[in-house]
N, C-alpha and C positions, 0 to 999 in steps of 0.2 A: 258568274264573274262578280268581283267586288267593285262596287261603285265608289270611287274615291272623290266624287264631288261632295261639296258641303251638304250634309243631309238637311232637308227642308225643315223638319220639326225637331232639330237637335239644338238644345239650349246652350251648349258650350261652343257654338260656332255661328257664323252669320247665316241668315236665312233669307229667303225671297218670297215667303208667303205673305198674303195680305195682312196689313195691320202690324207688321213687325219690321225692324230694320232690314234694309235691302242691300245686298252685297254686289259690287261691281269690281271685277278684277282686271287690271291692266296687264295682260299676259305678255305684251311686247316688251315692256320694261322689266318684268319679273324674270324673264327666262335666262338672262345672262348676268345677274348680279353676283358680285364676289366681294366679300368683306375683308379679304386678306390685308388690304392696305388701310383699313379704317382703325386708327389707334385711339383717337380722342373720343372716349365715351361720354364724358360730361357734356350735357346739352346746353344750348342757348334757348331760353324760354321767353317768348313774347306773348303778351295778352293785350289786345286793343279792343276797348269797349267803346261803342258808339252810342249807347244809351245804358241807363242803369239796370234795365231788365227788359225781357221780351215784351212786357206789357206796356212799356213806356217809350216805344219807338216814336221818334218825331213825326209830325204830320207829313213831312215831305218824303219820308222813307217809303219804299215800295212794300207791299204786303210780304210778310216773311223776311223782311230785311236782307241781311247778307246771304240767307239761304236761297234767295232768288238768283244769285250769281251762278253762272254755269261752271261746271267742273273744268271745261276748257280754259276759261278765263283764269281760274286759280292755277291751273297747270302752267300757264304762260307766266304768271307771277313767280311760281316756284322755280322756273328756269333761272331767274335772277338770283335765287338762293342756292342754286346748284344741287337740287335734289328733284326726284321724280315721284309720281304717284304709283304705288303698287296696286292699291284697291281702295274702294270706298264703301262704307256702310252708311246707308241713308236712313234716317228716321224723321219723324214729324218735327222734332225739336232740335236735333243736332245731326250734322253729317260728319263722320269720322273718316279722315284720310290717312291711310297707312302709307308712309313714305319710304323711299330708299334709305333715307337718313331720318328716322323718327316719325313724327306725327303732326297732323293739323286737325283742329276741330272748329267747325263753323256753326255758330248759333245765329239766331235772327239778329241779336244785338251785339255780338262780340266774336272775335276770332282768336284762337289760341294756336300758336305755331311753335313747335319744339323741334330743333334740329341738332344733330351731333356731327362728329367728324370735323371737316374743314369747310363746312357750309358757310355761306355768307348771308346769314339770316337778315341782318339789318339792311342789306342791299334791297330786300324786297319790301321794306316798310313804306317808302314813298308810293310804290305801286299799289299797296294795300289801301292807302288813303285815297288814291285816285279811283280805285275800283269801288270803294264804299260810296264815293260821291257820284260817279257816273252810272254805275250799274245798279246800286242799291238805293240811291236817292237820298242819302244822308246829307244834312246841311254841310256846306262846303265853302271854301274860299276859291275864287277864280282870279287868275291873273297874278297870283303870288307864287313865283317859281321856286317852290320848295324842292331843293335837290333836283332841279330840271323837270319837275312835275308841275304843270300849270294849274291843275285842279286837285285840291286835297280836301277830304272831309275833315271836319273838326271833331276829334274823338271826345268822348265823355271822360275817359281815363285810360292811361297806358301804364303797363308794368313790363319791365324787362329784367331778367335775372339769370344768373348762372353760378355754378361752383367754380372755384379756381381751376384753370386748365391744367392738365397733366403735361401737355406738350404744346405750350403757347407758340413756339417758333414755327409750328406747322400751320398756324392760322393765317387766313387771308383777309383782304379788304379791311373793313373797319374793326375786325376782331383781333388785331395783333396785340392789343392791350386794353385793359378796362378804361383807361383814359381816352383812348381812341373811340371806344364805344360810346362813352359819355358825350364826347364832342359830336359824334354822329347824331345822337338823340337830341342834343341841344340845338342842332341846326333845324330840327323839326318842331320842337316843343318849347314853349316859354315857361320858365319857373319850375323845371323838373328838379327832383332831389335824388342824389346818388349816395349809396351806403355801401360800406364793407362790413359784414357781420361775421364775427369770429376772430380768431387770433391771427395777427399778421404773420407769425412764424408757425402757424398750424393750419388746420382746416378752416376755410372761410368761404363766404358766399357773398355775391354781389347783387345789389338791387338798385334799379332806377325806376322811379315812378313819378307820375304827375298828379296834380290835385284834380278833384272833380271839376268837370267843365273845362277841360284842357284848352289852352290857347296855343295856336300855331305861332311859331317864331316868325317875326317880320323879317324882311330882307336884312342881310348882315350890316352891322354898323361897326365903326372902328373901336368903340368903347365897350363892346359886348364882353361880359365877364363869364369865364368858364365856370360851370357848376363844380363845386368842391365836393369830393367824396367824403362823407362823414364816416368815421370808423367807430363801430359799436363792438367793443371787445370786452366789456364788463357787463354783468347782469344789471339790467335797468329796473328800477322800482316799478312794481305793478300798481302802485297807488294811482288812482285817478284814471285807470284805463276803462272806466265805465262811462266816459264822458259822452256828450251829445255829438252825434255824427250824422252823416248824410247816407241813409240806407233806403233808397227809394223803393216803394212798393213792398217793403218788408222781405225782399228776396234774401234768403239765407245763403250767403256766399262763403264757402269753406273749401280751401285747397290744401291737401296734404301731399308733401313730396318727400320721398326717401331717396338719398343719393348714396350708393353703397360702393365701396372699393375693397380691394384685396379679398376677392371671393375665394372660398375654400376650393382648392384646385380640383379635387376629385368630384365634388358636387357640381362644379361648373361644367363638367363634361357633358351633362345633359343638354347643353346648349350648343353642342357640336353636331354637325349634320350626320357624321358617321355613327355616333353613339345613338342619336335619335332614330336613325334608320334601323339600327339593330333592335332597339326597343319596339319599334313599330312592327318589325318582322316577327319578333317573338309573340307579340300580342295577336298578330294576324293568324299565325299557325296554332296558337292556343285556342283561339276562337273557332278555327276550323275543326280542331280536334274535339272540342265540346259539341259542336254540331253533329259530327260523325258518331260520337258516343251516344248522343241523344237519339239519333236515328236507329242505332243498333238496339238500344233499350226499347224503343217503340216497336221494333220488329219482333223482339223477343216476347213482348207482351201480347202482340197479335198472335204469334205462334202458339203460345200457351193457351190463349183464349179459344183459338180454333180447335185445339186438341180436346179441350173440355167439352166442346159441343159437337164432336164427331158422332156420326151415326155408327151403329154396330158394323155395318158393311164397310164403312171407311176405316174403322179400327182394324178389321180383318185384313183389309188391303195393306195397311201399314205393317201388321204383324207378318204378312207374307213377303215383306221386302219391297212391295210396290211403293213408288214415290207419289206423294200427294202434293199437288201444286196449290198452295194456299193463296197464291196471287191470281188464280184463274179468273176471279171476278173483279180484280183491281188493276192488274198490270200484266203486260205480256213479257216483261223483262225485269226480274228482281235484282239483276247484277248491279244496277245503278246505286242501290243502297250501300254497297260495299266498294264501289268503284273508286280508284284513286283519283279519278277526274273530279270527284266530289270536292276535293281540296283545291280551292282556287289558287292559281299562281299568285305570287306576291306582286302587287301592282307597282309599276315603275314610279308612280307619283310619290310613293313612300320611301324612295331611295334618292330623291333629288330635292334640292332646295325649293321652297314654295309654301303655299298655304296648307296643303293637305298634311304635310309633315309638321308644319307649325302648329296645327290643331292638336296633333299627338303630344307635342311638347307642352302645350298649354294644359292638357289634361294630366299628364304624368308628373309634371312639376308641382302641381297644386294651384297654379294660377287660376284655373277655372273655378276653384272653390272659394276664392276670396270673397266674391259676391255670388253665392251659390244659386243654382237653378231652383232649389226649394224655396228660397227667399225671393229671388228675382227671376221668375219663369220666362220673362221676355228678354232677358239680357242676352247680348250677342258678343262673341269674341272673334276678332279678325286677327289671326296670328300668322307669322311668316318666319321661317328659319333660313338663314343665309349659308352660303358655301364659302369656306369650309366650316365657318362657325359664326355665331351671332344670331340674335333673336329679337323680334319686335312684335308687339301686340297692342291693339286698341280694343277697348271694351265699351260698348254702349249699354247703359244700365237704366232702363225705364223704372221709375219708382214703383214700389209694390202697391201703392195706393194712388188712384187717379188724382191728378191735380198737383202732385208733388214734383212734376217735371222729370226730365231725362238727364242723366248725368253720364260721366265718362271715367274711365281709367286708362292709363297707358303705361307700357312696360318696354324697356329696351335694355339689351344685355350685350356686353363685350366681354367674352369669357377668357381671352388669352391671359396667361398668368402674369406676364410682364406689364399688363395694362388693364387688368380685370376691373369691370365696373358694371353696375346695374342700377337702373332707376325705376321708381314706381311713383306715379302721380295720379291723384283722383280728386274729384270734387263731390263724390257721393257723401252727403252729410252723415255724420256719425249718428245723429238722432234717428235716421232711417234704418240703419243697419242692425240696431239692437245690440251693437258691440261698442265697447270703448275704443277710442282712437288707438290706445296702447295695444289692444287686442289685434287690430288690423296690422299695426307695425310688427308685432311679434309673428304674426302669420306670414307676412311678406319676408321678414328677415330669416325665418326658418326655411324658406324656399331657396334663398340665395346664399345664406351663411357667410356674410361678409366679415372681414376682420374688424372693420370700422365703418361707420355710416353717420350721416347727418340727416336731421329731420327739420323741415320747415313747415310750419302750420300757420296759414293765413286764415283768419276768421273775421268776417264782417261783424261789427258790434251793433246790436239793435239800438235804435234811438232811445235815449233815456228820457222818457216822458212820464213823470210821476210827481205826485204831490206829497210833501212830507207828512201831511195829515191823513193821507190815504193809507190806512193800515193794511189793506189787502195788497196794494202795490208794494208797500214796504216789505211785507212778508214774502212776496214773490221775488223781490230783489235779493233778499237775504238767502232765499233758497238757491237762486242762481249763483250767488257767490260761493255757497257751500259746495255746489256741484262742480264749479270751476276748481275749487281747492282739491276735491277728490280726484278730478281728472289730472291735475298737475302732479299730485302725489303718485298716481298710477304710472304716469309717464317717466317717473324717476327710476322705475324698477322694471326695465325691459329684460326679460329672462335671458341670462347668459352674457349680459353686457353691463358695463358701468357707464354712467353718464359723466362725461368729462366737462362739457360746457353747456350752459343754458343762458340764453339772452332773450329778454322780453322787450319788445319795442312797440310803443303806441304810435301807430301811423294814423293819418287822418282817415277815419272810417274803418280801420282794421287794427287788429292786434296781431302782431307777428311774433311767433316764438321759434327760436332757432336752438336746436339741441345737437350735440355731437357725442357719439358713443364709441367705445372700443370694447372688443370682446375681453372677458375677464382674463383669459389665458394669452392675450395678444403679446407677441414678442417680435413684431415686425418693425419696430423702430418708429421714428417720427414720420408723419405724413409726407408724401411727395408734394412739394409746394408747386412745382412747375413754374409759374410766373412769380417774379419778384415784385413785391408791393413797394 
């Protein structure tokens, strides 16, 4: 029989052996999911940092910070968001939750929550602050009823972002408009900044962020001023982007996000359950055929070898028509070598939605090769395919060298032609991969073949601490500037696409670069705006 469980030592899927990420599957939730009515692919993305790095947890925090919080507690919070946990990959530095609508990653010092569809992500934020205070021990405010939560941890920093919705009228709660989302965030945090990046009449992206050492908003006052959304629709000068910033403990924070629409229709079929099952069945029987042929070759070799070593009497017996049983010393029944029972039946797990078939899609689509097993032998991918279509995957990527931390990537696909969308997000630093950021983008874009896509790249800037008289430091700075120039030039030439927009913005502690691309032969017209700005 074929074992359809995740193989223990298989680098393209989660495993449960000691020292590697451990997988837990919520089969009660997974068994009846259906993506038929999920049309809004673009996700809402929230990052809440409670300290600048895992090494700088405050004294009051419990060991391992947020990772000490039980999965049941997080599941209860996710009920407020209207999504459920499908499976969990646990590792020493990050726990990756695959959700019915996208993903959540829990580090000791921060939480990343990404949800699609009509989920109400911001409805879960007050509860996240409460959990961080009560369960993880982060510094908090008591007796300040923030959105009906009496106890709330004070974050180090908060980021919330999303692409313009395709179907804004379907959204619920605080997500009916960007203005409502900003109001919801302003109720929690003092001094936040809101941005719209891109063309008002084209593809654009929204961002809300707080400054380091975020302050919670005090109880409402009549003269509170609503945060104004700043519109960044022209390329901003990159001069001065090497300024002094707060990057505690030297942690290199880099997040790359690709948001892809108008997927090539035939190529997108690989993310339909029926197509994926057909591929899995073909692979299954090809593998069975190879095994059968190998056994027949082995049998032929044994037969020829035994004939060469026959005694004269044995050869005489053969010449006289007698039958020689070459299996007399090995088996009482040779029919099993040729038996049709040798070909295992096609397992049902590869014809229904779930993790087994999701793993097949991850391999066949090329996603498993973005951070390959040869480079990252301990990487694990937790993938799931939905019925009748749709795909999600989380990747946990331990660094190739000890001490460089564990990172993640996450992929979500809505393949229906009228609303096709795919996203890819990762914080694996480009310096670890040995590839340029543009190489990763090209590899991902080649998997999904979008008509157009946008890229956001967040990079924490290292603190500028150098003396003008220090020639070595000056040389190092100039080398970094040349490298950045080469990187930017490479990003201008993604194979098969033309870059339409490029916006660079210097945020406190980060450089944000937004780029928008269209395929050279694109004839699909203007982007679908969805919501009106």
